[in-house]
N, C-alpha and C positions, 0 to 999 in steps of 0.2 A: 517601347512603353511600359512603364513599370507602375508597380501597386500604386494606387493615388490615396498615399498615407497623409493622414492629416485632413483631408476633404470635410468642409462643415456642412452638415446637412443641407444649410439654406442656399448652398451655390451647388448642390449636386445634381439638379436637373440639369443646369447649364453645362456642367463637364459634361455630362454623358452626350450632351446636343455637339458637344467641340470634338468628342471622340468619335461620334457617327460619322461627321463631316471630313476627320481627319482619314479615318478609313476608307470611307466610301469614295471620297474626292469629290461629294456634289457638296456645294455650297449651301444649297436651300434645303437641306435633308434637315427634317425636326424630329425629335423625340416625344412621345407624349406617353401617358400611362393611363391603363383602362381596364377595369377587370375582364373585358371581353379580348383582352391580347393574350398570347402573342400574335402579333401577324405583321407582314410587312407589306407596306403600301409604295406606291410610285415615288414618295417625297417625303415619308412618314415612316417611324418606326413606333411600333405600339407594343411595350413592354407593361404585364400585369401589376396591377397597383401594388404597393409596396412599403413596407415598414422596415425602416433603417433604425435598427437598436446599437449597432456596433460597427466597425470598421471591415470586420468579415462579411458584412450585409452589402456595403456599398461594394464591395471586391466583387461577392458574387452577381451584384446587378451588373456590373461593369462586365463580367464575363455573358451575361444574359445578353449584353448588347453586342459584345463581340460574336456570340452564335447568329443574332439576327442579321448583324452586319453581312457574315459570310454566308447566310441563305441569299441575301439580296443580292451579290455579288457573283454567288458562283453556282446556284441553285435555278433551276425552272419551277418556280412557283407555282405557274399554273399548272402544269403537269399535276405537282403533286395535289395541289385544291382540287383537281379533277377527280382524285380518287374518293373525296369526302373525308368522313371522320372513322371509317372501320378501320379493323386491326393491320388490312393490309397498307392503309393510310399512313398507320402509326411506326409500324415497320419498315417503310421506306423512308420515312422521315428520320427515324433514328437512323439508318443507314447512310443517309443523305446528310446528315449534321455530322457524321462522325469525318465525312469524306471533305465536306466544304470547311471544317474546322481545319482538318491538317492541311489544307491549301492558305487557309487564312495565317496559320503558323510559321508556315513556309515564308512568308511576307514579314509578318509580323512577330517575331519569335518571343518578345515580350507581353504577348497574349496568353501565351501557356500559364501563367501564375493565375488569370482571372478564371480561364477556361477550368482549370484545376479545383477552384473555388466552386465552381457552378456544378461541376460533378460531384463535388463534397456534399453539397446543398440537395442535389438530386438524391443521391445515397441516403440522406436524413430524411427527407420526406417519404422515401420509400419505406425505410424503417419504421416511421413513425406509423403509416397507413397501410403496413402489410396485410395484417388480419382482415381487413376490408377490401382489399382488393380482390376482382375475380381471378380465376384461374388464367385466362388471356392475357391480363393486366399485369399479371408475376411473369408470365412470359416473353412479354414484350420487354419487360424490364431487364431480366437475364440476359436477352438476346442483345439489348443495348449494353450491358454489363460486359459480355464476350467483346462487342465490337470496339470497344474501349481496353481491351484487356486488362478488366479489373477482377478480381478475386471474391465471388459472392460471398457472403456473409452465411454462417453457419444456420441462421434460420429462414435463408431465403429458400434452402432447397429442398425439397421435396421427391420420392421416388420417380412418381409422373412428372414432373420437371426436369429432372434430371435425365429422364429417359428419353425427353423430348429435346435437350438441349445436344444430348450426345449423336441423336439422331440429323441434326442438322448442324453439326462442329463445321462441318467441310463445306456448306452453303454460306455459313459465316465467315468463315475465313476469306473465302473469295470475294463477300460483299465488301470487307473491310479493304479491298483493292478496288471497290467500284471508282470509274472515272466518270461516270456522268449520271444525271438524275434519271433517265432510262434505268443504267445498270443498277441503281437502286432500286428502282420499282420492280423490276424483274427478280431481284435478289428475295425480295420480300415475298413475293408470290411463291417464290420458289421453297421458301421458309414455310410458307402456310402450307403449300401442296406436300411437303414433306410430312408435318404433324398431321395432317389430316389422313395422309395414307398411313401413318403410323398408328393413329386412334383407331381406325378401321380394320387393322390388321389383327389375324389372329396372335401372331407372335406381341403384340402390343402387352398384352395379358402378362405373357411371361415376365415382362419387366415393370410388373406393377403399375403399368400405364391405362387406369381404367376412369378415366372422368366419366361422370354423370352427367344428367340432363341439367342440373344446378351447378356444375363444377367441370363443365368440359370446355373445350375450346370455342365452341360456340355459343356458350352461355354470356348470357349479358351480365355487365358490370352490376355487383350488389350496390344499391344506393348508399353513399357512403359520406358521413360528414368527415371533412378534414380541415386544415388551416386554411385553406383557402375557399372561394365559392365552388360547391358541387358541381359535377356535371349534371346537365339538363335530362340525363337518360332515363326513360320511362321503364326500363326493366323488362319491356315485354319481348317476347322470340320472334325472330324473323321466320318467313316461311321457308319452308327445305330447300326451295328453288331459287332462293334469292342468291344475287353475287355474293362473291367474296366480301366485296366493300359494304355492301348494303346487309349481311346478315350479322356483322358485329359492330352496326352502324347506332349510334343513340338517338331515336328518329328527330327529336327536336333540339339537337345540342350543335352549338357552335364552341364549346368549351371541352376539351377532352380530358377524362377524369383517367389521367394516366399515371405512370411513377417516372418516368424518365425525364433524361435533362430538357428538350423540346416539348414536354406535355405540362408537366407540375407547373400550377401557378407559383413560380418564385416570387417571393417578395410581397406576396399577397399580405394584409394582416394575419397576424398568426393567433392561433387561441392565447397564448400568453398576453398578447397585448390586449385583446379582446377583454381577459380577467383584468388586466391592470387597468383598462377602462372603468370596470365594472367595481373595482375594489379601491379606487382612490388613487390607481398610480403605485401600489405597494407591490414589492418585489418578494419573493420569499426571502424571509432574513428580516422581514420589516423594514427593508431601506427601500426610500422612495424616488422615483427616477420621474421627470417630467413625460407629460402625457402630450403628444402630437395630435394635431387635428388633420387626419387622414382623409384627402377626399376621395370619393367612389370613383372617380376618372378627373383629368385634367383637361382632355380631349374638348372639350365645348367652352373651356377659357378662353376669353377673346382679348387680344392687345391691341388699341387702337392707338396709331400715332398722329398726333394732331399737330406735330412740329410744323410752323409756317404757315398752318392752313387756317388759322383766324383770322375774322374779320380787321381789317387793317385801321379801318376808323375807330372802332372799339377797343384796338389795342394802342394807340395813340392818347384815346381818350382816359384808358387806365394808368398809361406808363405818366402822364402829367399827374395824376392823383397821387400816384406812388413815390415819384420822385420829391413832390412836395412835402410828403410823410419822412423821407428818407436822407433828402439830400444831405442838412446838417451831420446826420450821422456817417454817413459815407465820405464825406469830406473830413472827418476826424480819423476815420479809420484809414484812409488814405495818408495823412500827416504821419501817423502812426507808423504804418508801414514802411513808409520811407525813411523816418528817422531809423528804425531798426535796422534798415537794408544799409542805410550809409554807417552806420557804425560798425559794421564788421570789415576789418580789413586785414589782410595776411601781409605781415612787414618783415623786412630782411630779407628780402628778395632781389636776386641777380638781374631780374629785368622787371619791367612795368613802370609805375609811375612814381617821379620823384617823393620821398618820404621827408616832408621838410623838416620833421623832428628827428631826422637823421643827417641832415646837413652840417651841423657842428663837427660832429664826428667824421663826415668825409673830410672836411677842411682840417682836422689836426692828424689824420690818418691816412697818408695817401694809397696803403695799400686795401683799405676800407673797399669792399667789393659789393654789399649787399646794401645800397641805400635807398633801395625802391620798396614799393609797396603795391600790393593788387589786391583789388576788391573782391572779397569773398563772395562768391554766387551764393546768395542765398535761398533756401527754398522754402521760405515765408511763404510764397506764391503759389508753390507745387502742391496744392491741395485740388482736390474734387470734391463738389458739395451735391447731395440731391436732396430736395427738399419733396416730402412725400405727403400727400394731403389726402384725409382721413374724408370721403365722399359719400357717407351716410346719408341718411333720409333727415336724421337730426340735426345734420349740419345747415338744413335749408335757411333762407331768411337771410338775417343780418350776418350769422356767422359764415356761410359761405362765401358772402359778399366781400367780407374782412379777409379770410383766408386768401381769397382771390388777390386782393388788393397787397397784402402782405407778400407773398411767394413772387408778386408782378416785381415789389418794391426789393426783395431781395435777390432775385435772379437777376435784374437790369442793374445794380450796384456791381454783384458780383463780375456781371459781364465787364462792366467798365471798369474794375480793378484788376481784371487779369485772371480771375477765375474761373475755371470751368464747371458748369453747373449743369443740372439736370431738373427736371420738374415733372413729378407721377401724381397720378391718381389712383384711388382704388374703391371699390365697393363691390357688392355681388348682386345678383339676381336670378331669379327661378328661370330656368332653361326648360322649356318642354322636354328637348329630347334627352333631359340629361334624368328629368322624372322619367321619361320612359325607359330608360336604360334601369334606373331604380326599380320602376314596376318589374321588369322582366325579370332582374336577379331574385327581389324578393318573391315573387309568383313562382319561380321555380325553387323556391325554399333555402337560398342561399344565406348564410349567416352574415348579415350586413351590420352586426350589432359596432365593428371595430371604424367605421367610418363614420366621419362627424360633419362631413357636408355631401350629401346626397342629392339633393336636387336642384341647387344653386350652383350657378359658374360665376367665376371672376369676371369681372368688368374692371379691365385696367387701362388707365389712359396714361400717354406720353405725351406731355404740353410742350415740352421743350427737351430733347435730347442731348447728351455731350458732343459738342463741337458745333451746335447749331447757332447762327448769328440772330436769326429771323426769331422773335419771341411773341409774334402774334398768336400762337395758339394757346398762351395763358390767358386770353379773353375767354376761353370755350369753358373755364372751369366751370363746372356745374354739379348739383346734386346725383347721387344714385339710391342704392335703397341700404343695403346692409354693408357692414364692416368687419369681414375676417382679418383681424391685424396681422397677425401672426405670418399666415399666407402672403400676403403683401409684402410685409416686411423681408421674406424671405426672396420676393420677389426683386425688391428695389436693390438690395444688398447685393443680390447676385450681379445686377448689372455694372452697382457701382464697383463691385471688386473685380470687375473684368476692366475698369477704365485706369489706364496707367497716370500715377499720381503718386507722390510723396507722404500725401495724406490724405485720407477718404474720410469725408462726414457726412453723416446721413441725420438729418432734422424731420422729425415727424410731427405733425400738425394734428392733434385728434381732438373730439368731444367727449369721449366718456369708454366703457370698457369695450372691449370686442364683442360682436356679435353677428350672429346668422339666424335666419328663419328655421333652419332645419338643425343647427346644432347646440350640443351640449354646452352652456356658458363655461362652467367648469374647466372643459377642456380645452376651450378657446383661449381663457386664459392662462392655463398651464403651456399652451400652445405658445402663446406671445412672450411667457417667461425666456422658456427655451430657446426662441428665436432671438430674443434680445440677449442671452447668453450667448450664443453662437456666432453671434454678429460680431459683438465684443472681443472674442477670443480671437476673432479672422484677423483683429487690428483694425476695424472701422469704429471711427467714434460716434456715438450716437446719442441722440438729447430729444426726448419726447418735449411738444409744447401742448401745455393743455388750455383748450379753450373753454372758458367756464367751468370747469370741470378737472378737479385734482386725480382722476383717474391713473395719469402718468406718473403720480410719484410712484404708484406699486408697480411699475413695469421697467421703467428707463433709470438707471443708477444714477444720471444727469437728467434733471427736467425742469421743467418751470411751469406755472399755473398763471395764465391771462384773466383777472378778474374783471376787467374793463375791457369793452370787444374793441373800442379806441385805440387803445393801446397794444394793441396785437402787433402791427407793423413794427414799430420803435422798440418794444422787449424781445420781439424776435430777432431783430438786426443787432441787438445788445447782446445778445447769448452768442449768436454767429459770430459776431465781430469779438468776444473776448476768447472764444475757441479758436479763431484764425491766429491771433496774437499768442496764443499761448502755444509755445516751444516745448 
């Protein structure tokens, strides 16, 4: 596995899913993003919500996925979960992460680059938050550094921390050779026991190891704001007779405010991104960059496949209307395609069919050996087409009826002409579960300003998937609620990019600007611009069809506006025909 160079943002989630399936060997495993990650579930890997700015961010998140896959394959997550969120759990997880990553690298050496990028990001996060971390957080991070044979930075060491590290050096060396989860847990408890003994011994003061009540091993983490959602810890001290785990556990938290690789919320919207949102997307130096609409989580997004599940009688009625609209246009396109194909011949061949233009030369030159021609295999029909429909509430009524008729006509004609096609629809709708997550994060004091979809989940529909012959699902096309165009384009383009074809065409039917009930319209527009640019750079030909609205002209390099609804099927077919004939 090599670094994922040149990966476009729109297909990144799909790429992570593929990597997860390869590494785990589980076909059905999925990758989701949530601020309540990271966690490993039975058939899903949850990664913290992310902001991808450059290639290094993508490589870092691949490293994060590698780490979570290693946990799922080689670790007993139940035993670690039973420890809670205390310091012993965090130390055990740090030791276990080094062990399982070592096993992963034995089988997949190429993952070393991505794990290295993850380690660099963890070090960067720790450096940025170092002054806000408690003494025990710093110690856990330095133990993690020792496990990975990394040299601490000058600002990370203090007399008390140096003394503690010196005392547990042999224990850490033994932990580096851990062979099981139980060994990792035992090593973590040994580290804690050694540090406790050191802090209570008289000799500790000779080594300047004098943590006070507010700065000791058992002190709670100081509440801090950092790049991602903060810990939910309440800062209260635990009873003296509490266990090692509960003594340092934040009472109400499922998110650990640590500094290490397995705990820092890597990929969460950064402070620089939030500032860019607030300042209109300006970077230092005045250079602008696109703002992406970052969802709070993607785990509640719903994709419904309606392929072949529509009412057959309704589909036949729709198909009859569709063919009446586009039958002459389809026949014209068919003639143009055949004429184009029949004019491409490779002449002067030693085998094939006789080239009549070479017969005279064959008659006068007995040694002439290439009087044949071969029909050149044209790639004119090796094209995949995705039709993406805006299902927002503003499309209700006559608009959605004509959009349904339009895609039915296009898809039916493409199928008859030998082109593979897919029909998708998108909208968003408020999710009760997502709102609860948002309110929990907000009430905990998390900075949610960088998210632009906080309470609405995507409602994505597949009416006809690639390779399917049954088009009855097209009869089920109906309106939804809002239209986050950028995210929907990323989803559709990701599916299209995975399809094998010489050419890939994405046609979007929309009636206005992107909009959600919980998003900043300016960011939604910037997000759509960025997605369209990324899709174009990936080699996908994209065209926007505006339905009684010219907003598509502002977003799509190639677009057309339909001013009269009854002209929609014919106009869309004409645009698509021109693209298919254009070499």
